[in-house]
C-alpha positions in Angstrom: 18.0 -22.6 46.4 15.9 -25.5 46.0 15.1 -27.3 42.6 11.6 -27.1 40.9 11.7 -30.4 39.9 8.2 -31.6 40.7 7.0 -34.9 39.2 3.6 -33.5 38.4 4.7 -31.3 35.7 7.6 -33.5 34.1 5.8 -34.6 31.1 2.0 -34.6 30.0 1.4 -38.1 31.0 2.5 -36.9 34.6 0.4 -34.3 34.6 -2.6 -35.7 33.6 -2.3 -38.4 36.3 -2.0 -35.6 38.9 -5.3 -33.9 37.8 -6.7 -37.6 38.2 -5.6 -37.1 41.6 -6.7 -33.5 42.3 -9.6 -34.2 44.6 -7.4 -36.4 47.0 -4.5 -33.3 46.8 -7.2 -30.9 47.5 -8.1 -32.5 50.6 -4.4 -33.0 51.7 -3.2 -29.5 50.9 -6.3 -26.8 50.7 -6.6 -26.8 54.7 -2.6 -28.0 55.6 -1.2 -25.0 57.8 2.4 -23.5 58.1 3.5 -22.5 61.4 5.3 -19.2 62.6 8.4 -21.1 63.3 8.4 -22.5 59.5 7.7 -19.1 58.0 10.6 -17.6 59.9 13.0 -20.6 58.9 12.3 -23.1 56.5 10.1 -21.2 54.4 12.2 -17.7 54.3 15.3 -19.8 53.5 13.8 -20.5 50.1 14.6 -17.2 48.9 18.6 -18.0 48.9 19.6 -14.6 50.2 18.3 -12.8 53.0 16.3 -9.5 52.7 18.8 -7.0 54.4 17.3 -5.2 57.4 17.7 -1.5 57.0 14.4 -0.1 57.9 13.4 1.9 61.2 10.5 3.2 62.5 10.3 6.2 60.6 11.3 4.4 57.5 8.0 2.7 58.0 6.0 5.9 58.8 7.2 7.3 55.8 6.3 4.5 53.7 2.5 4.3 55.6 2.1 7.8 54.4 3.4 7.5 51.3 1.1 4.6 50.8 -1.7 6.2 51.9 -1.9 10.0 51.1 -2.3 9.4 47.2 -4.5 10.6 44.6 -7.6 9.0 46.2 -8.2 12.0 49.2 -8.3 14.3 46.2 -11.5 13.0 44.7 -13.4 11.0 47.8 -13.5 14.2 50.0 -15.5 16.1 47.2 -18.1 13.2 46.8 -18.3 12.5 50.7 -19.3 16.2 51.2 -21.2 17.1 48.5 -23.5 13.9 48.4 -23.5 12.6 51.9 -21.9 14.6 54.8 -21.4 18.0 54.4 -19.0 19.8 56.5 -19.4 17.2 58.6 -17.0 15.3 56.2 -14.4 16.2 58.7 -15.9 13.5 61.2 -16.2 11.4 58.7 -12.4 11.3 57.9 -12.0 11.0 61.8 -14.3 7.8 61.8 -12.6 6.3 59.2 -9.3 6.9 60.7 -10.4 5.2 64.0 -11.3 2.3 61.6 -8.2 2.3 59.7 -6.5 1.9 63.1 -8.3 -0.9 64.4 -7.2 -2.8 61.0 -3.8 -1.8 61.8 -3.9 -3.1 65.0 -4.8 -6.6 63.4 -1.8 -6.4 61.2 0.4 -5.2 64.1 0.0 -8.1 66.2 0.7 -10.7 63.2 3.9 -8.5 61.8 5.4 -8.2 65.2 4.9 -12.0 66.0 5.9 -13.3 62.5 8.2 -10.5 60.8 7.8 -11.8 57.4 7.6 -10.3 53.7 4.2 -12.1 53.2 2.0 -9.8 55.0 -1.6 -10.7 54.9 -1.0 -14.3 53.0 1.4 -15.6 55.3 -1.1 -14.6 58.4 -3.9 -16.2 56.5 -1.7 -19.3 55.5 -0.7 -20.1 59.3 -4.3 -19.5 60.7 -6.7 -20.9 57.8 -4.4 -22.8 55.5 -3.5 -22.8 52.0 -6.1 -22.3 50.1 -7.8 -19.4 51.8 -4.1 -17.9 51.6 -4.0 -18.2 48.1 -7.2 -16.7 47.2 -6.7 -13.8 49.0 -3.3 -13.4 48.1 -4.2 -13.7 44.4 -7.0 -11.1 44.4 -4.4 -9.0 46.5 -1.8 -9.2 43.8 -4.3 -8.7 40.9 -5.7 -5.2 42.5 -2.4 -4.2 43.4 -1.3 -4.3 39.6 -4.5 -3.0 38.2 -4.4 -0.5 40.8 -1.0 0.7 40.2 -1.6 0.8 36.6 -4.6 3.2 37.0 -2.6 5.1 39.2 0.3 5.6 36.9 -2.1 6.5 34.0 -3.3 9.2 36.7 0.1 10.7 37.1 0.3 11.5 33.4 -3.1 13.5 33.8 -2.0 15.4 36.9 1.4 16.2 35.8 0.2 17.4 32.4 -2.7 19.6 34.0 0.4 20.9 36.4 2.6 22.1 33.8 -0.4 23.2 31.5 -0.3 20.2 28.8 -3.3 18.5 27.6 -3.3 14.8 28.4 -4.2 14.1 25.0 -1.1 15.5 23.8 0.7 12.9 26.2 -1.2 9.9 25.0 -1.3 8.3 21.3 -4.6 7.5 19.9 -4.7 4.0 17.9 -7.9 3.6 15.8 -7.4 -0.1 15.3 -7.9 -1.0 19.3 -11.4 -1.2 20.9 -12.5 1.9 23.0 -10.8 1.6 26.4 -7.7 0.1 25.3 -6.8 2.8 22.2 -5.2 5.2 24.2 -1.2 4.5 24.6 0.1 6.1 27.8 4.0 5.9 27.3 4.7 8.2 30.1 2.6 5.9 32.6 4.9 2.9 31.1 8.3 4.8 32.0 7.2 5.8 35.4 6.3 1.9 36.2 9.6 0.9 34.9 11.7 3.7 36.6 10.1 2.6 39.8 10.6 -0.9 39.3 14.5 -0.2 38.7 14.7 1.7 41.8 12.8 -1.0 44.0 15.1 -3.5 42.6 18.1 -1.6 43.6 17.8 -1.4 47.1 15.5 -1.0 50.0 17.2 1.8 51.6 17.2 3.7 48.9 13.7 3.2 48.0 13.1 4.5 51.4 14.8 7.6 50.7 13.6 8.3 47.6 9.7 7.7 49.5 10.8 10.1 52.5 12.1 12.9 49.7 8.7 12.6 47.8 6.2 12.2 50.7 8.1 15.3 52.4 7.2 17.3 49.6 3.8 16.0 49.2 3.3 16.9 52.7 4.5 20.6 52.2 2.4 21.1 49.3 -0.7 19.7 51.6 0.5 21.8 54.4 0.3 24.8 51.9 -3.2 24.0 50.6 -4.3 23.7 54.3 -3.2 27.0 55.3 -4.8 28.8 52.1 -7.9 27.3 53.0 -8.1 28.6 56.5 -6.7 31.7 55.1 -9.0 32.5 52.2 -11.8 30.7 54.0 -15.0 31.5 55.7 -16.2 29.6 58.7 -19.7 30.5 57.7 -19.6 27.7 55.2 -19.4 25.4 57.9 -23.0 25.8 58.4 -24.5 27.8 55.6 -25.3 26.1 52.1 -25.1 28.5 48.9 -28.5 27.3 48.1 -30.9 28.2 51.0 -33.1 25.2 49.7 -30.7 22.7 50.6 -30.4 21.3 54.0 -28.4 23.8 56.6 -25.9 23.1 59.5 -22.8 21.0 60.2 -24.8 18.0 60.1 -27.1 18.6 56.6 -27.9 15.0 56.4 -27.4 13.9 60.0 -25.7 10.8 61.4 -26.5 8.4 58.7 -24.8 11.2 56.0 -21.6 10.9 58.3 -21.6 7.1 58.5 -22.0 6.8 54.9 -19.5 9.6 54.3 -16.9 7.5 56.5 -17.7 4.5 54.2 -16.4 6.5 51.4 -13.5 8.3 52.8 -12.3 5.2 54.2 -10.9 4.2 50.8 -8.2 6.9 51.0 -6.5 5.3 54.0 -5.9 2.1 52.1 -2.1 1.4 51.7 -0.7 0.9 54.9 -1.1 -2.7 55.0 1.9 -2.7 52.4 4.0 -1.7 55.4 3.2 -5.0 56.7 5.1 -6.6 53.7 8.2 -4.7 54.9 8.4 -6.3 58.1 11.1 -8.6 57.0 13.5 -6.0 56.7 12.8 -4.2 59.5 15.7 -3.8 62.1 13.7 -4.1 65.4 10.1 -5.4 64.4 9.0 -5.2 68.2 9.4 -1.4 68.7 9.2 -0.2 64.9 6.2 -2.0 63.3 3.8 -0.9 66.2 5.2 2.6 65.5 5.4 2.6 61.9 2.1 1.1 61.2 0.0 3.0 64.0 1.7 6.1 63.8 1.6 6.6 59.9 -2.4 6.2 60.4 -2.7 8.4 63.3 -0.4 11.0 61.1 -2.6 10.7 58.0 -5.8 10.9 59.8 -4.8 14.5 61.1 -3.8 15.6 57.7 -7.0 14.5 56.2 -9.5 16.0 58.7 -7.2 19.2 58.3 -7.6 18.9 54.4 -11.4 18.5 54.8 -11.8 21.5 57.2 -10.0 23.4 54.8 -12.2 22.3 51.7 -15.4 23.5 53.5 -14.0 26.8 54.7 -13.4 27.6 51.1 -16.8 26.8 49.6 -20.7 25.5 50.8 -20.8 21.9 50.3 -23.4 22.2 47.9 -21.0 24.0 45.5 -17.9 21.6 46.0 -16.7 19.8 42.9 -17.2 16.1 43.2 -14.5 15.2 40.9 -11.5 17.7 41.8 -12.8 19.4 45.0 -9.5 21.1 46.0 -8.4 22.3 42.5 -11.9 23.7 41.9 -12.4 25.3 45.2 -9.5 27.4 44.5 -10.4 28.2 41.1 -13.8 29.7 42.4 -15.2 33.2 42.5 -14.5 32.9 46.5 -11.0 33.4 45.7 -10.2 35.5 43.1 -6.4 35.8 42.4 -5.6 32.2 43.8 -6.4 30.2 40.7 -2.7 29.7 40.5 -2.8 27.5 43.4 -5.0 25.0 41.7 -1.5 24.1 39.5 0.2 23.9 43.0 -2.3 21.2 44.3 -2.1 19.2 41.1 2.0 19.4 41.9 1.2 18.2 45.3 -0.8 15.4 43.8 1.7 14.1 41.6 4.2 13.7 44.4 1.3 11.9 46.1 1.0 9.3 43.4 4.5 8.6 42.9 4.7 7.7 46.6 1.5 5.7 46.1 2.6 3.9 43.4 6.3 3.2 44.9 4.9 1.7 48.3 2.4 -0.3 46.4 4.9 -2.0 44.2 7.4 -2.4 46.8 4.2 -4.5 48.8 3.1 -6.2 45.8 7.1 -7.8 45.0 7.1 -8.9 48.6 3.9 -10.6 48.6 4.5 -12.6 45.3 8.1 -13.3 46.6 6.7 -15.3 49.7 3.6 -16.9 47.8 6.7 -18.1 45.6 8.5 -19.5 48.6 5.0 -21.5 49.6 5.4 -23.5 46.3 1.8 -22.5 44.8 3.5 -20.5 42.4 7.0 -20.9 40.7 9.4 -20.7 43.3 11.5 -18.4 40.5 9.6 -15.6 42.3 10.7 -16.4 45.4 14.5 -15.3 44.7 16.0 -12.5 46.5 19.2 -11.4 44.9 22.4 -11.7 46.5 23.8 -8.1 46.0 20.7 -5.7 46.2 18.9 -8.3 48.9 15.7 -7.4 47.1 12.9 -9.8 45.3 14.5 -8.9 41.8 12.5 -11.5 40.0 9.1 -10.6 41.4 9.4 -6.9 41.1 10.4 -7.1 37.6 7.7 -9.6 36.7 4.9 -7.4 38.3 6.3 -4.2 37.2 6.5 -5.3 33.3 3.1 -6.5 34.0 1.8 -3.2 35.3 3.4 -1.3 32.8 1.7 -3.6 29.9 -1.6 -2.9 31.5 -0.9 0.9 31.8 0.1 1.3 28.5 -3.3 0.2 26.9 -6.0 0.2 29.5 -8.0 3.6 30.7 -8.8 2.2 34.5 -10.2 5.2 35.5 -7.7 5.7 38.5 -9.8 8.6 40.4 -12.6 6.2 41.0 -10.9 2.8 41.5 -8.1 3.3 43.6 -9.8 1.1 46.3 -10.2 -2.4 45.7 -12.9 -4.9 47.0 -10.0 -7.1 47.3 -8.2 -5.3 50.0 -11.3 -4.9 52.1 -11.9 -8.4 52.0 -8.4 -8.9 52.8 -8.5 -6.8 56.1 -11.6 -8.9 57.0 -9.9 -11.8 56.9 -6.9 -10.7 58.8 -9.1 -9.7 61.7 -10.7 -12.9 61.7 -7.4 -14.7 61.5 -6.4 -12.7 64.6 -9.4 -13.9 66.8 -8.7 -17.4 65.4 -5.3 -17.4 66.1 -5.6 -16.0 69.7 -8.6 -18.7 70.6 -7.6 -21.8 68.9 -4.7 -23.7 69.6 -4.3 -26.5 66.9 -4.3 -30.1 68.4 -5.1 -28.8 71.5 -8.3 -26.7 71.6 -11.5 -27.1 69.6 -12.2 -24.7 66.8 -15.8 -25.2 66.7 -16.8 -22.2 69.1 -14.4 -19.8 67.7 -15.4 -20.8 64.0 -19.1 -20.5 65.3 -18.9 -17.1 66.5 -17.0 -15.7 63.7 -19.8 -17.2 61.3 -22.6 -15.8 63.7 -20.7 -12.3 64.0 -20.4 -11.9 60.3 -24.0 -13.2 59.6 -24.9 -10.3 61.8 -23.0 -7.7 60.2 -24.2 -8.4 56.8 -27.7 -8.2 58.1 -27.0 -4.9 59.4 -25.2 -3.9 56.0 -28.3 -4.8 53.9 -30.9 -3.1 56.3 -29.0 -0.1 56.2 -28.4 0.2 52.6 -31.6 -1.1 51.3 -34.4 -0.6 53.6 -36.1 3.0 53.9 -35.8 5.2 56.6 -38.1 5.0 59.3 -39.0 3.5 62.9 -38.9 0.1 61.8 -35.6 0.5 60.1 -33.9 2.1 63.4 -35.6 -0.8 65.4 -33.9 -3.4 63.2 -30.7 -1.6 63.4 -30.6 -1.3 66.9 -31.6 -4.8 67.6 -28.8 -6.3 65.4 -26.2 -4.2 67.2 -27.6 -5.3 70.6 -27.4 -8.9 69.5 -23.7 -8.1 68.1 -22.9 -6.8 71.6 -24.5 -10.0 73.2 -22.7 -12.5 70.8 -19.1 -10.6 71.6 -19.7 -10.6 75.4 -21.0 -14.3 75.6 -17.8 -15.3 73.5 -15.6 -13.4 75.6 -17.0 -14.9 78.8 -17.2 -18.5 77.6 -14.0 -19.2 75.4 -10.8 -18.7 76.9 -7.9 -17.4 74.8 -5.5 -20.0 73.7 -2.7 -17.9 73.8 -1.4 -14.7 74.1 1.3 -12.8 72.1 4.7 -12.0 73.7 5.7 -8.8 72.7 2.8 -7.0 71.0 -1.0 -7.7 70.9 -4.3 -6.2 70.1 -5.8 -4.4 72.7 -9.1 -5.2 74.0 -9.6 -8.9 72.6 -12.2 -9.4 70.9 -13.9 -6.2 70.7 -11.2 -4.6 68.6 -11.1 -7.3 65.8 -14.9 -7.7 66.1 -15.1 -3.9 65.2 -12.9 -3.9 62.2 -14.7 -7.1 60.9 -18.0 -5.1 61.3 -16.5 -1.9 59.7 -14.9 -4.1 56.7 -18.3 -6.0 56.1 -20.1 -2.3 56.0 -17.6 -0.9 54.1 -17.9 -3.5 51.7 -21.7 -3.3 51.3 -21.0 0.2 50.3 -19.1 -0.6 47.0 -20.9 -1.0 43.8 -21.9 -4.2 41.6 -19.0 -4.2 39.3 -16.5 -4.7 42.3 -18.1 -7.4 43.4 -18.2 -8.8 39.7 -14.6 -8.1 39.3 -13.7 -9.8 42.7 -15.7 -12.7 41.5 -14.1 -13.0 38.3 -10.4 -12.9 40.0 -11.6 -15.2 42.5 -12.6 -17.7 40.2 -9.7 -17.4 38.1 -7.6 -17.8 41.3 -9.7 -21.1 42.1 -8.8 -22.5 38.6 -4.9 -21.5 38.8 -5.0 -23.3 42.5 -6.5 -26.6 41.0 -4.8 -26.6 38.0 -1.3 -25.7 38.9 -0.7 -24.6 42.5 -1.9 -27.7 44.7 -0.2 -30.0 42.5 3.1 -27.9 43.0 2.4 -27.9 46.6 1.8 -31.4 46.5 5.1 -32.2 45.0 6.9 -29.9 47.3 5.5 -31.8 50.4 6.4 -35.1 48.7 10.2 -34.1 47.9 10.3 -33.0 52.0 10.3 -29.1 51.4 6.7 -28.6 52.8 5.3 -30.2 56.4 1.6 -32.2 56.2 -0.8 -30.4 58.7 -0.3 -33.2 61.5 3.5 -32.4 61.7 2.7 -28.9 61.6 0.5 -29.1 65.0 3.7 -30.8 66.5 6.2 -28.3 65.2 3.7 -25.6 66.5 3.9 -26.8 70.1 7.4 -28.1 69.9 9.0 -25.2 68.6 7.2 -22.2 70.4 10.1 -21.0 72.4 12.6 -21.2 69.3 10.5 -19.1 67.5 10.2 -16.0 70.0 14.1 -16.0 69.6 14.0 -16.0 66.1 11.4 -13.4 65.4 13.6 -10.4 67.2 
């Protein structure tokens, strides 16, 4: 293990001198890129012990399903159906599943080519440089922690409902604390700490626990789907309860289905955590594509069946927006079946646990690799020699998550999805295109950068018009024009700019169309989020910039001076000179 004896932090005088050199150091390190070869060798060796390769494709499928099928689907379905799509929410889930699959393809190409624990952080570091990777990685860590704290408090609520105990009896009210921070939740803390101990102990045991909980959760979901089809009525697909409301399978037309897809897409987030486990996969070339894509496909089928089941139980204008499935079985149309709502609560509790387990595994591995890059203390990068897990990162983030879950009411049901995660999906899709068409030191990046900026601007324009321009022929004409311009831009880029490289083992199909669709969809989904989400993202990003300027860039600069990190020019030579070695290493 390398020693963190950086000169910038040896004394107050040294640190002040380092701050005076901040502009120079930023210019040198912010755009400094790593390479696949370095990430697979020197960078990974900074953890000391290696993570044990124990996972197969079925483990990854289990983690993907467990990460996605949490509490989110039990909330977003009702809101999307009642407000936007009606019974056509089934199609909304199918469209959202396709969108998730496209993003999963982008993650898979990177994970197969570079099977390390860093996930999106490593992908962006080898593509856009250290600063871009740090900002996105820091946002992702913060979103993981706050979301996991909210999910843990949500478990208290669901579990209490299942056994018939009010949530207020589980939580302690403290008068001296401000509102929103005065409901102490010891159960949430215990759940977080217990999962922290499990993920520190062994990845193999974590996978077995996840498989068990996920299997139980799917059994509950299957039971719920069967009850819906058994007790439901097909007429509810076309007839609302109130004749004055729009009727038919598409009560709000195609725009309603699209808006519904934007809302329910939030239920798919979680598969990205699977990419952080790539370093522990026995056969990345075979197992990662099956694990990531397979879990998205299975979850899409489950979600569509759940949406159809709910739509059969009640007309769309009677569906509860907060707890649609539990409320559906408590209604008059299913007299005698109210006990099913308790069963649903139990299933949701298992789903919350699996979602929490996968997320905490992912956040620890993100932090571990960020530590390897030296932009945070290398202490976080240590892998325990006996358990072969990133114990330091797991314990630190577990305690941090538990502390937030103890005091803070984060409204789990409405904030499971993070703007930071969608932003990372957008960045990874851009990175796939950039890495395919730009070979550093060989080809010019200007055509690709210009294309990505132009396409993103066109997507932003489409999103703004969709959400803010009133309905009418002008809106339809402008939206159609934006789509036509986007198609022309992509086709021109495809014909005029040749690919600089192509992955040997697995690559995104239909390049550059597939990642371009992913870019557009993620921008569109970002546009569907509320103002506070963007404010939170802005605050986190500003905080991350301050951390980078006052600490990370200096730690990174010291590591480069000590020979632990390379300069950009050196990496250009290494990328070309060790390409073949890289392919032998990764399998």
